[in-house]
C-alpha positions as CSV (number, residue, x, y, z in Angstrom):
1,M,-7.9,36.6,-5.9
2,M,-11.7,35.9,-5.7
3,E,-11.8,35.2,-9.4
4,Q,-8.9,32.8,-9.2
5,K,-10.6,30.9,-6.4
6,M,-13.8,30.7,-8.5
7,R,-11.9,29.4,-11.5
8,T,-10.2,26.8,-9.3
9,G,-13.5,25.8,-7.8
10,S,-15.1,25.4,-11.2
11,L,-12.2,23.3,-12.4
12,L,-12.4,21.0,-9.3
13,F,-16.2,20.7,-9.8
14,I,-15.8,19.6,-13.4
15,V,-13.1,17.0,-12.4
16,C,-15.3,15.7,-9.6
17,C,-18.2,15.3,-12.0
18,L,-16.1,13.4,-14.4
19,L,-14.8,11.1,-11.7
20,T,-18.3,10.2,-10.6
21,L,-19.3,9.3,-14.1
22,P,-17.2,6.3,-15.1
23,G,-19.0,6.0,-18.4
24,C,-17.8,9.5,-19.3
25,M,-14.2,8.8,-18.4
26,S,-13.6,6.1,-21.0
27,T,-14.5,5.5,-24.6
28,W,-17.6,3.4,-24.7
29,S,-18.1,-0.3,-25.5
30,D,-20.9,-2.8,-25.2
31,K,-20.9,-6.6,-25.2
32,D,-23.2,-9.6,-24.8
33,Y,-22.2,-13.2,-24.6
34,F,-23.3,-16.8,-24.3
35,L,-21.5,-19.5,-22.3
36,R,-22.7,-23.1,-22.3
37,D,-22.9,-24.0,-18.7
38,D,-23.0,-27.8,-19.1
39,V,-19.5,-27.9,-20.7
40,D,-16.2,-27.7,-19.0
41,M,-13.9,-25.9,-21.4
42,S,-10.7,-26.7,-19.5
43,F,-10.1,-29.6,-21.9
44,I,-9.4,-27.1,-24.8
45,S,-5.7,-26.5,-25.1
46,R,-5.3,-26.0,-28.9
47,I,-7.5,-24.1,-31.3
48,A,-7.6,-23.0,-34.9
49,V,-8.7,-19.4,-35.7
50,L,-10.4,-19.4,-39.1
51,D,-10.7,-16.6,-41.5
52,F,-13.2,-14.0,-40.3
53,D,-16.4,-13.3,-42.3
54,D,-16.8,-9.6,-43.2
55,N,-20.4,-8.5,-43.2
56,D,-19.3,-5.0,-43.8
57,Q,-17.4,-6.0,-46.9
58,G,-14.5,-3.7,-46.1
59,D,-11.0,-4.0,-47.4
60,D,-8.7,-6.2,-45.3
61,V,-9.9,-5.1,-41.9
62,A,-11.3,-8.6,-41.1
63,E,-7.9,-10.2,-41.7
64,Q,-6.2,-7.5,-39.5
65,V,-8.8,-8.1,-36.7
66,R,-8.2,-11.9,-36.9
67,D,-4.5,-11.3,-36.3
68,L,-5.3,-9.1,-33.3
69,V,-7.6,-11.7,-31.8
70,T,-4.9,-14.4,-32.2
71,T,-2.4,-12.1,-30.6
72,Q,-4.7,-11.5,-27.6
73,I,-5.5,-15.2,-27.2
74,L,-1.8,-16.0,-27.0
75,A,-0.9,-13.0,-24.8
76,R,-3.6,-14.0,-22.3
77,G,-2.5,-17.6,-22.3
78,L,-6.0,-18.8,-23.2
79,F,-5.1,-21.4,-25.8
80,D,-2.3,-22.5,-28.1
81,V,-3.1,-21.4,-31.7
82,I,-2.3,-23.1,-34.9
83,D,-0.5,-21.0,-37.5
84,K,-3.0,-19.3,-39.9
85,G,-1.2,-20.5,-43.0
86,L,-1.7,-24.1,-42.0
87,V,-5.3,-23.4,-41.1
88,K,-6.0,-21.7,-44.4
89,G,-4.6,-24.6,-46.4
90,V,-6.7,-27.3,-44.6
91,V,-9.9,-25.2,-44.8
92,I,-9.5,-24.8,-48.5
93,E,-8.9,-28.4,-49.0
94,E,-11.9,-29.4,-46.9
95,S,-14.4,-27.0,-48.4
96,P,-13.0,-26.1,-51.9
97,A,-16.4,-25.3,-53.4
98,R,-17.4,-22.6,-50.9
99,G,-14.2,-20.5,-50.5
100,R,-11.6,-20.0,-47.9
101,S,-13.8,-19.1,-44.9
102,Y,-16.7,-21.5,-45.3
103,V,-17.0,-24.6,-43.1
104,D,-20.0,-26.8,-42.7
105,A,-20.9,-29.5,-40.2
106,A,-19.3,-32.2,-42.2
107,S,-16.0,-30.5,-42.6
108,I,-15.6,-29.2,-39.0
109,K,-14.7,-32.6,-37.6
110,R,-12.2,-33.3,-40.4
111,I,-10.6,-29.9,-40.0
112,G,-10.3,-30.4,-36.2
113,Q,-8.7,-33.9,-36.7
114,R,-6.2,-32.7,-39.3
115,L,-5.1,-29.7,-37.3
116,D,-5.2,-31.7,-34.0
117,V,-7.3,-29.0,-32.2
118,Q,-10.2,-29.3,-29.8
119,A,-12.0,-26.2,-31.0
120,L,-12.3,-23.7,-33.8
121,L,-12.7,-20.0,-33.3
122,L,-14.8,-18.2,-35.9
123,G,-15.3,-14.5,-36.1
124,T,-17.5,-12.1,-38.0
125,L,-16.7,-8.4,-38.5
126,D,-20.1,-6.9,-38.4
127,Y,-19.2,-3.3,-38.9
128,S,-16.0,-1.2,-39.3
129,G,-16.4,2.5,-40.1
130,D,-16.4,6.1,-38.8
131,G,-18.9,7.8,-36.6
132,R,-19.4,11.5,-36.4
133,K,-20.5,14.0,-33.7
134,G,-20.3,17.6,-34.8
135,A,-17.0,18.2,-36.4
136,S,-15.4,15.1,-34.8
137,T,-15.0,11.8,-36.4
138,F,-14.0,8.6,-34.6
139,P,-13.7,4.9,-35.5
140,E,-16.5,2.4,-34.6
141,L,-16.2,-1.4,-34.7
142,S,-18.5,-4.3,-34.0
143,M,-17.8,-8.0,-34.1
144,T,-18.8,-11.5,-33.0
145,L,-16.5,-14.3,-31.9
146,R,-17.6,-17.9,-31.3
147,L,-15.8,-21.0,-30.1
148,I,-17.1,-24.3,-31.4
149,D,-16.4,-27.9,-30.6
150,A,-14.2,-29.4,-33.3
151,N,-15.9,-32.8,-32.9
152,S,-19.6,-31.9,-32.8
153,G,-19.8,-28.3,-34.1
154,M,-21.6,-27.3,-30.9
155,I,-21.0,-23.6,-29.8
156,F,-19.2,-23.5,-26.4
157,W,-19.0,-19.7,-26.2
158,Q,-20.1,-16.7,-28.3
159,A,-19.6,-13.0,-27.7
160,S,-20.7,-10.0,-29.6
161,G,-19.8,-6.4,-29.0
162,R,-19.2,-3.0,-30.3
163,A,-16.9,-0.1,-29.4
164,S,-16.2,3.5,-30.3
165,G,-13.2,5.8,-30.2
166,D,-15.4,8.6,-28.9
167,S,-16.1,9.6,-25.4
168,L,-17.7,12.6,-23.6
169,W,-14.5,13.4,-21.6
170,R,-12.4,13.4,-24.8
171,R,-14.8,15.9,-26.4
172,I,-14.9,18.1,-23.2
173,L,-11.1,18.2,-22.9
174,G,-10.5,18.4,-26.6
175,V,-8.6,15.1,-26.7
176,S,-8.6,13.3,-30.0
177,A,-10.5,10.1,-30.4
178,E,-8.8,6.7,-30.0
179,D,-7.5,5.2,-33.3
180,R,-8.9,2.1,-34.9
181,Y,-6.2,-0.2,-33.5
182,R,-6.8,0.8,-29.9
183,V,-10.6,0.5,-30.4
184,A,-10.2,-3.0,-31.8
185,M,-7.8,-4.1,-29.1
186,R,-10.2,-2.8,-26.4
187,L,-13.2,-4.5,-27.9
188,I,-11.3,-7.8,-28.4
189,G,-10.1,-7.7,-24.8
190,N,-13.7,-7.1,-23.6
191,L,-15.0,-10.1,-25.6
192,L,-12.2,-12.5,-24.6
193,S,-12.7,-11.5,-20.9
194,T,-16.0,-13.4,-20.9
195,I,-14.2,-16.7,-21.5
196,P,-14.0,-18.6,-18.1
197,G,-10.9,-17.8,-16.1
198,Q,-10.5,-14.4,-17.6
199,G,-12.8,-12.4,-15.3
200,Q,-16.1,-10.8,-16.3
């Protein structure tokens, strides 16, 4: 009887410790962002999401992340988004010498006019890979998103962040790490939450 009470007490103590450590109860993520305070972004209703740059030079992860970002923007009701096929065609026509994802100051305004958008969303996949702690492996992801004025090329908003599928409580309880999709969706949600009207 005494042994059972001690076991129950130990379990309750561990649970209480975990509940008082929010950082231990969830997989970790980190973010930083810039928001131009002299611009009212409420005039932005339609945007174009350009191909993401891939600093990590992975396979097609950047394209997948771009699709997830577009889905989250639409699901949150932030902006209307132009179909990526239309965007790709216009970008190639406006900057044929530099490839499908490159835009310069001269072409930004023309792209905006042709697509009838107020802003362009550009993204960079900084890292996509696996971390390891002991025998456990887990996905890690970092990216940068930026929203620029289609008329001037000025950055309205930029956010960078990283996230991992690992957490202390998962390791303590023997729960497997989050998969890459969930890590990406959580990181994207954290970044987009810094856009005005989405909460901080």
